[in-house]
LUMTOR-197714 format. One line per field, with one value per residue (C-alpha): residue number from 1; residue in one letter; x negated, y, z negated. Coordinates in pm, whole numbers, plus 50000, padded with zeros to 5 digits. Layout:
// LUMTOR-197714
pos	c(NUM;...)
code	c(a;...)
xx	c(X;...)
yy	c(Y;...)
zz	c(Z;...)
END
This chain:
// LUMTOR-197714
pos	c(1;2;3;4;5;6;7;8;9;10;11;12;13;14;15;16;17;18;19;20;21;22;23;24;25;26;27;28;29;30;31;32;33;34;35;36;37;38;39;40;41;42;43;44;45;46;47;48;49;50;51;52;53;54;55;56;57;58;59;60;61;62;63;64;65;66;67;68;69;70;71;72;73;74;75;76;77;78;79;80;81;82;83;84;85;86;87;88;89;90;91;92;93;94;95;96;97;98;99;100;101;102;103;104;105;106;107;108;109;110;111;112;113;114;115;116;117;118;119;120;121;122;123;124;125;126;127;128;129;130;131;132;133;134;135;136;137;138;139;140;141;142;143;144;145;146;147;148;149;150;151;152;153;154;155;156;157;158;159;160;161;162;163;164;165;166;167;168;169;170;171;172;173;174;175;176;177;178;179;180;181;182;183;184;185;186;187;188;189;190;191;192;193;194;195;196;197;198;199;200;201;202;203;204;205;206;207;208;209;210;211;212;213;214;215;216;217;218;219;220;221;222;223;224;225;226;227;228;229;230;231;232;233;234;235;236;237;238;239;240;241;242;243;244;245;246;247;248;249;250;251;252;253;254;255;256;257;258;259;260;261;262;263;264;265;266;267;268;269;270;271;272;273;274;275;276;277;278;279;280;281;282;283;284;285;286;287;288;289;290;291;292;293;294;295;296;297;298;299;300;301;302;303;304;305;306;307;308;309;310;311;312;313;314;315;316;317;318;319;320;321;322;323;324;325;326;327;328;329;330;331;332;333;334;335;336;337;338;339;340;341;342;343;344;345;346;347;348;349;350;351;352;353;354;355;356;357;358;359;360;361;362;363;364;365;366;367;368;369;370;371;372;373;374;375;376;377;378;379;380;381;382;383;384;385;386;387;388;389;390;391;392;393;394;395;396;397;398;399;400;401;402;403;404;405;406;407;408;409;410;411;412;413;414;415;416;417;418;419;420;421;422;423;424;425;426;427;428;429;430;431;432;433;434;435;436;437;438;439;440;441;442;443;444;445;446;447;448;449;450;451;452;453;454;455;456;457;458;459;460;461;462;463;464;465;466;467;468;469;470;471;472;473;474;475;476;477;478;479;480;481;482;483;484;485;486;487;488;489;490;491;492;493;494;495;496;497;498;499;500;501;502;503;504;505;506;507;508;509;510;511;512;513;514;515;516;517;518;519;520;521;522;523;524;525;526;527;528;529;530;531;532;533;534;535;536;537;538;539;540;541;542;543;544;545;546;547;548;549;550;551;552;553;554;555;556;557;558;559;560;561;562;563;564;565;566;567;568;569;570;571;572;573;574;575;576;577;578;579;580;581;582;583;584;585;586;587;588;589;590;591;592;593;594;595;596;597;598;599;600;601;602;603;604;605)
code	c(x;x;x;x;x;x;x;x;x;x;x;x;x;x;x;x;x;x;x;x;x;x;x;x;x;x;x;x;x;x;x;x;x;x;x;x;x;x;x;x;x;x;x;x;x;x;x;x;x;x;x;x;x;x;x;x;x;x;x;x;x;x;x;x;x;x;x;x;x;x;x;x;x;x;x;x;x;x;x;x;x;x;x;x;x;x;x;x;x;x;x;x;x;x;x;x;x;x;x;x;x;x;x;x;x;x;x;x;x;x;x;x;x;x;x;x;x;x;x;x;x;x;x;x;x;x;x;x;x;x;x;x;x;x;x;x;x;x;x;x;x;x;x;x;x;x;x;x;x;x;x;x;x;x;x;x;x;x;x;x;x;x;x;x;x;x;x;x;x;x;x;x;x;x;x;x;x;x;x;x;x;x;x;x;x;x;x;x;x;x;x;x;x;x;x;x;x;x;x;x;x;x;x;x;x;x;x;x;x;x;x;x;x;x;x;x;x;x;x;x;x;x;x;x;x;x;x;x;x;x;x;x;x;x;x;x;x;x;x;x;x;x;x;x;x;x;x;x;x;x;x;x;x;x;x;x;x;x;x;x;x;x;x;x;x;x;x;x;x;x;x;x;x;x;x;x;x;x;x;x;x;x;x;x;x;x;x;x;x;x;x;x;x;x;x;x;x;x;x;x;x;x;x;x;x;x;x;x;x;x;x;x;x;x;x;x;x;x;x;x;x;x;x;x;x;x;x;x;x;x;x;x;x;x;x;x;x;x;x;x;x;x;x;x;x;x;x;x;x;x;x;x;x;x;x;x;x;x;x;x;x;x;x;x;x;x;x;x;x;x;x;x;x;x;x;x;x;x;x;x;x;x;x;x;x;x;x;x;x;x;x;x;x;x;x;x;x;x;x;x;x;x;x;x;x;x;x;x;x;x;x;x;x;x;x;x;x;x;x;x;x;x;x;x;x;x;x;x;x;x;x;x;x;x;x;x;x;x;x;x;x;x;x;x;x;x;x;x;x;x;x;x;x;x;x;x;x;x;x;x;x;x;x;x;x;x;x;x;x;x;x;x;x;x;x;x;x;x;x;x;x;x;x;x;x;x;x;x;x;x;x;x;x;x;x;x;x;x;x;x;x;x;x;x;x;x;x;x;x;x;x;x;x;x;x;x;x;x;x;x;x;x;x;x;x;x;x;x;x;x;x;x;x;x;x;x;x;x;x;x;x;x;x;x;x;x;x;x;x;x;x;x;x;x;x;x;x;x;x;x;x;x;x;x;x;x;x;x;x;x;x;x;x;x;x;x;x;x;x;x;x;x;x;x;x;x;x;x;x;x;x;x;x;x;x;x;x;x;x;x;x;x;x;x;x)
xx	c(67995;68022;67882;68093;67910;68036;67900;67656;67342;66970;67059;66937;66943;67024;66845;67079;66987;66990;67132;67273;67645;67713;67712;67913;67739;68086;68250;67947;67987;68358;68328;68069;68321;68569;68321;68152;67804;67555;67554;67947;67967;67720;67933;68251;68075;67973;68327;68511;68430;68543;68788;68989;69085;69246;69030;69286;69339;69029;68985;69340;69336;68999;69142;69420;69204;68923;69178;69470;69843;70172;70298;70085;70280;70403;70788;70961;71189;70889;70924;71140;71468;71398;71746;71914;71770;71897;72227;72228;72098;72345;72623;72485;72455;72824;72916;72929;72724;72349;72081;71773;71420;71197;70827;70499;70285;69977;69959;70094;70389;70418;70422;70652;70893;70828;70909;71226;71332;71268;71426;71758;71780;71642;71739;72033;72210;72226;72289;71976;72191;72271;71906;71760;71380;71217;70833;70659;70424;70086;70105;70403;70204;70245;70584;70954;70883;71125;71064;71178;71478;71577;71545;71774;72025;72033;72172;72520;72657;72768;72460;72512;72157;71808;71531;71200;70888;70523;70632;70909;70786;70672;70949;71230;71280;71351;71550;71786;71838;71955;72167;72329;72458;72585;72312;72186;71806;71665;71273;71026;70665;70346;70173;70109;70414;70396;70389;70762;70856;71040;71254;71579;71798;71719;71974;71690;71305;71100;70741;70511;70341;70648;70679;70816;70737;70524;70443;70090;69994;69758;70003;70055;70385;70460;70455;70702;70955;70896;70961;71274;71387;71348;71558;71816;71829;71901;72177;72338;72323;72498;72778;72840;72725;72438;72416;72221;72006;71909;71539;71296;71114;70766;70683;70694;70369;70189;70199;70222;69852;69778;69930;69768;69424;69465;69554;69250;69413;69234;69178;69072;69407;69626;69905;69712;69468;69757;69961;69617;69520;69863;69911;69584;69654;69994;69797;69553;69814;69886;70248;70349;70288;70116;69857;69826;69755;69490;69322;69309;69163;68905;68873;68654;68345;68547;68596;68947;69077;68950;69042;68743;68896;69205;69059;68812;68994;69373;69445;69209;69415;69752;69637;69512;69859;69966;69640;69639;69979;70307;70318;70612;70382;70224;70581;70671;70347;70397;70787;70706;70925;70676;70298;70354;70517;70274;69978;70153;70163;69812;69686;69831;69689;69341;69368;69479;69174;68925;69083;69043;68695;68619;68781;68616;68266;68336;68498;68220;67973;68154;68189;67824;67714;67954;67844;67470;67567;67766;67531;67289;67130;67373;67678;67974;68214;68248;68557;68514;68751;68749;68957;69099;69331;69458;69498;69124;69024;69055;68772;68582;68611;68480;68169;68072;68140;67918;67627;67629;67734;68016;68390;68492;68816;68834;69089;69234;69404;69770;69780;70123;69973;69862;69582;69625;69373;69265;69026;68823;68688;68346;68243;68419;68520;68680;69055;69165;69540;69451;69229;69490;69745;69482;69448;69807;69846;69592;69768;70133;70115;69824;70006;70268;70254;70039;70033;69801;69614;69273;69047;69232;69473;69615;69766;69884;69783;69849;69544;69473;69441;69142;68865;69084;69132;68748;68656;68926;68840;68464;68578;68812;68544;68285;68522;68602;68217;68151;67938;67670;67590;67706;67423;67487;67425;67471;67583;67437;67463;67083;66836;66851;66557;66449;66543;66915;66899;67060;67400;67530;67502;67825;68025;67930;68038;68365;68516;68546;68752;68940;68700;68789;68816;68705;68625;68343;68202;67860;67599;67242;66893;66547;66210;66100;65821;65932;65817;66006;66291;66482;66795;67081;67452;67631;67546;67194;67252;67240;66924;66823;66541;66326;66204;65988;66074;65827;65787;65720;66055;66186;66523;66719;66919;67140;67192;67512;67502;67168;67089;67321;67266;67056;66789;66706;66378;66364;66241;66100;65803;65644;65450;65617;65752;66121;66361;66701;67045;67262;67555;67486;67671;67667;67536;67637;67456;67424;67582;67362;67451;67209;67197;67206;67167;67390;67204;67366;67057;66676;66405;66028;65826)
yy	c(95202;95355;95210;95128;95313;95050;94734;94786;94610;94576;94357;94014;93891;94200;94516;94806;95104;95462;95687;96043;96128;96315;96681;96958;97291;97454;97312;97424;97787;97782;97636;97895;98156;98033;98117;97785;97739;97599;97263;97263;97377;97088;96812;96936;96941;96571;96455;96613;96625;96886;96607;96669;97036;97217;97484;97766;97644;97512;97792;97754;97364;97385;97584;97340;97053;97224;97392;97160;97263;97108;97397;97255;96918;96831;96866;96550;96598;96468;96136;95917;95777;95952;96130;95803;95621;95920;95876;95498;95554;95843;95585;95359;95619;95705;95340;95119;94828;94716;94912;94668;94809;94558;94668;94530;94398;94626;94982;95149;94912;94973;95360;95322;95139;95432;95691;95545;95463;95809;95968;95769;95785;96119;96316;96156;96036;95670;95457;95235;94933;94976;94934;94608;94584;94296;94356;94082;93835;93776;93402;93421;93630;93993;94135;94030;93663;93369;93399;93766;93679;93395;93632;93894;93626;93514;93857;93780;94129;94319;94469;94785;94827;94683;94942;94801;95015;94952;94643;94508;94602;94278;94078;94028;93660;93715;94047;93846;93604;93874;94027;93688;93725;94065;94247;94559;94642;94973;94943;95209;95118;95254;94918;94854;94751;94399;94354;94268;94583;94711;94448;94436;94301;94612;94897;95151;95158;95437;95397;95660;95391;95311;95438;95798;95890;96224;96204;96135;95771;95766;95815;95561;95359;95557;95883;95739;95668;95991;96172;95943;96030;96395;96367;96183;96484;96706;96474;96448;96844;96854;96626;96833;96548;96739;97131;97342;97442;97080;97057;96920;96589;96783;96629;96280;96347;96279;95910;95948;96049;95729;95505;95718;95665;95310;95209;95360;95561;95846;96150;96355;96481;96757;96568;96290;96569;96784;96519;96376;96711;96838;96483;96514;96845;96710;96407;96623;96830;96505;96567;96184;95925;95680;95950;96029;95668;95650;95942;95785;95466;95650;96020;96022;96126;96444;96549;96581;96290;96260;96038;95842;95782;95664;95421;95261;95309;95315;95118;94835;94787;94814;94573;94328;94274;94110;93933;93735;93813;93987;94290;94439;94513;94794;94904;94948;95122;95396;95420;95444;95675;95759;95722;95413;95219;95340;95220;94871;94814;94959;94731;94438;94583;94585;94217;94144;94335;94169;93816;93942;94011;93668;93485;93711;93634;93263;93290;93530;93265;93004;93255;93359;92989;92920;93241;93158;92832;92996;93281;93291;93586;93696;93608;93850;93744;93571;93345;93192;92921;92895;92751;93008;93286;93422;93762;93824;93724;94073;94188;93874;93988;94318;94209;93943;94179;94433;94203;94073;94374;94173;94164;93924;93704;93541;93263;93067;92729;92781;92381;92383;92317;92692;92928;93282;93518;93895;94049;94369;94540;94653;94802;95143;95055;94722;94702;94392;94413;94418;94124;93944;94020;93897;93585;93528;93571;93287;93055;93120;92867;93029;93256;93197;93561;93849;94219;94515;94781;94860;94834;94585;94299;93992;93652;93312;93011;92631;92473;92254;92573;92693;92584;92738;93067;93093;93055;93300;93550;93533;93582;93873;94062;93986;94119;94451;94497;94415;94132;94360;94224;94461;94665;94737;95100;95344;95692;95963;96318;96385;96478;96732;96954;96876;97214;97122;96830;97010;96980;97279;97065;96871;97206;97272;96921;96929;97207;96973;96703;96490;96245;95909;95722;95936;96224;96016;96147;96284;96051;96143;95987;96068;95943;95904;95750;95481;95588;95317;95057;94819;94614;94743;94668;94373;94157;94296;94305;94693;94892;95204;95413;95705;95865;96148;96382;96497;96806;96627;96677;96379;96249;95962;95705;95410;95106;94912;94545;94561;94194;93916;93751;93831;93583;93731;93906;94290;94362;94711;94819;95122;95313;95212;95460;95399;95536;95569;95637;95796;95986;96286;96240;96397;96211;96329;96203;96354;96684;96744;96721;96611;96506;96123;95955;95670;95448;95240;95114;95129;95007;95015;95218)
zz	c(36878;36536;36217;35917;35637;35384;35533;35814;35744;35856;36165;36237;36530;36697;36596;36650;36879;36726;36964;36956;37016;37340;37317;37473;37516;37624;37302;37093;37218;37148;36806;36724;36820;36546;36296;36235;36123;36380;36207;36196;36563;36666;36485;36652;37002;36939;36851;37129;37510;37769;37900;37564;37670;37959;38062;37982;37618;37466;37210;37093;37088;36920;36632;36579;36569;36339;36111;36108;35988;35988;36214;36516;36504;36846;36866;36793;37109;37298;37131;37356;37208;36868;36907;37011;36698;36485;36597;36525;36183;36106;36220;35961;35698;35748;35720;35409;35494;35443;35624;35650;35658;35829;35788;35836;35534;35580;35438;35749;35715;35328;35361;35653;35425;35163;35416;35539;35168;35042;35329;35307;34921;34826;35131;35294;34961;35062;34757;34686;34667;35050;35121;35175;35208;35425;35413;35625;35485;35625;35601;35843;36086;36223;36340;36322;36290;36245;35880;35877;36082;35845;35554;35729;35820;35470;35342;35222;35305;35614;35795;35977;36111;36106;36129;36212;36135;36244;36423;36658;37004;37089;36926;37170;37107;36748;36812;37027;36775;36545;36842;36876;36503;36581;36404;36578;36575;36618;36670;36564;36622;36767;36898;37259;37473;37597;37998;38009;37844;37528;37357;37572;37279;37055;37067;37063;37085;36951;37030;37199;37397;37633;37967;37985;37639;37626;37246;37116;37173;36864;36570;36322;36260;35931;36144;36403;36135;35964;36282;36344;36002;36071;36364;36147;35903;36199;36336;36000;35987;36306;36199;35886;35652;35521;35473;35704;35400;35337;35268;35541;35501;35471;35128;35294;35467;35147;35225;35594;35530;35369;35634;35898;35739;35643;36003;36154;36414;36565;36368;36664;36773;36643;36496;36294;36167;36041;35856;35686;35579;35448;35280;35093;34964;34816;34666;34513;34346;34130;34097;34207;33961;34199;34257;33884;33827;34093;33962;33623;33764;34007;34012;34318;34122;34020;34374;34546;34741;35094;35392;35304;34955;35084;35320;35071;34725;34797;35118;35018;34695;34864;35141;34862;34746;35082;35117;34807;34610;34666;34898;34708;34432;34658;34763;34388;34324;34585;34458;34089;33903;33614;33549;33306;33595;33844;33618;33560;33939;34007;33736;33938;34239;34093;33992;34343;34477;34245;34353;34712;34668;34525;34815;35068;34947;34960;35312;35428;35357;35550;35840;35842;35876;36155;36337;36301;36493;36749;36835;37132;37320;37595;37406;37445;37163;36828;36758;36396;36287;35881;35596;35336;35297;35637;35465;35443;35804;35923;35673;35794;36145;36073;35883;36120;36421;36266;36186;36551;36743;36908;36954;36689;36609;36265;36256;35963;35974;35850;35802;36003;36335;36394;36357;36276;36410;36323;36581;36553;36885;36735;37054;37141;37491;37418;37419;37230;37310;37680;37640;37465;37763;38026;37816;37781;38171;38217;37980;37913;37611;37451;37201;36942;36871;36932;36851;36758;36933;37111;36821;36591;36692;36536;36680;36611;36843;36852;36679;36972;37179;36977;37254;37514;37326;37262;37619;37752;37492;37618;37966;37892;37729;37991;38230;38023;38014;38366;38256;38088;37746;37449;37320;36942;36890;36595;36695;36484;36465;36507;36237;35962;35846;35491;35360;35462;35234;34929;34756;34949;35251;35149;35117;35477;35606;35401;35598;35901;35693;35739;35884;36019;36359;36649;36400;36228;35908;35967;36014;36047;36101;35963;35879;35496;35295;35026;34686;34498;34585;34360;34328;34165;34072;33943;34225;34261;34629;34667;34682;34530;34679;34587;34914;35018;35305;35566;35344;35039;34859;34682;34798;34621;34839;34790;35032;34955;35040;35176;35078;35148;34805;34508;34574;34939;34933;34958;35297;35193;34986;34841;35077;35380;35630;35717;35960;35783;35908;35629;35517;35280;34940;34607;34298;33950;33657;33308;33399;33693;34056;34340;34706;34755;35098;35148;35391;35646;35831;35749;35953;35875;36149)
END
């Protein structure tokens, strides 16, 4: 299990175990031959396993992973039904009716809508008036819901095609409703396929998870629609609608990178690393109004945008729109035509994000009280029922899950007879989507809807089924863990020598960007003496340390969210020796740059 550097706290009741990541000497040797430093090679050998390679191509594949490039992308011909989808989309383009884009409400869904829109309008010359956007709403639940269907059926124009993105694979019943009205649906998605297969009423389903598809299973929804639109370009060229010299869609990877990082898909594979690396390079050119506005708001401490910046600074604001306000604000922000418009949209996203934080704190307090009452040694899961904004429950599930080291579902009362839930797996070998499927097999009436993937999943259940849901979830996770109580572990990359703790360390680590899920940002541990400790920040819940390393050199450190509230006693004191788990970072102040440790855990030894 990997720690979340923004929110992992000194845990009670379950103290985490600090462990080293598995290490492959074979990969270390191969990485060294690529010219990596011993530290860089060590980090690579702790993020990959021998099973990730075929013996005869380790060096070649390792180079593609460590030094990602778009030319290494897997060919879209391997994406099952992509060419079929392209033909349907090309037919719709040649017609004169509406093309409806039905996408999810999170960042992956919003960027999917952006990719499809920009491809249709900017590259395929479709009139904007022919495109109708139906972005889902969190309060109605994930997927092509009945509300989404009602909105599509309310369109008072001929509809040539509905294209779903980042959703649809689990929505046969709603797609069937549309088909009964003569409306064709082409599904593009990346979530797991339900037990009864792809939706039979869809004219086409493009999803790497489906049987017989050889494409990378880890790509995000925005990546799938990007590939489909690339195939559509080829189809339009073949038909003579576009000239052979028509530009490629390469520039659209800019926001494919954002959606990929935001959806927490694996960044270990060739495809995701390539699009994120290329997308970040485009963002950092600051040519697009949305990225100019983000840079004006937060310039990332005068450093280039990174995957971590996308996850914590950009995606949080985009997701805030659907959590507390109107998701179309986020869509308009990405599609802004000039800096002024982008800034206006971003100002609203900032307001939404502040609102989200306020609601989150209230709901988190409620959830912690519930979790404290539910927890007992030997428990496998947490299922929390709350009142409040359903859009925030995913964040609550993460925070509670990290505190207790358990797979967690946070549910909110929709006040219409249903509970909406968001789950986080927390433990690396847990598969939430598989757990939901098993639970559904035990009780056919348990779920009104469900979707998601291994590490994060969502659902809607009848409120009277809450106790049954809680019991079945506990059973499902017990089965997956073979009845062995989960142990909360923080995986680290080992220790650093004190002489390595200088600003140049960051230059060495940055070579292996982008970091993210399965390619974790380097996390080290070490023992230090506390020289001083004080509360800082507006909430006075962060701790600033002056530490002393084993060779006597001073080191500054910051521990965000170390305290639950500003009236909690600080558990650390001058003179104590502490074992810290940390990420190295740069601290710029008054024109000088120094190394700062960002603590994610600290225990007195």
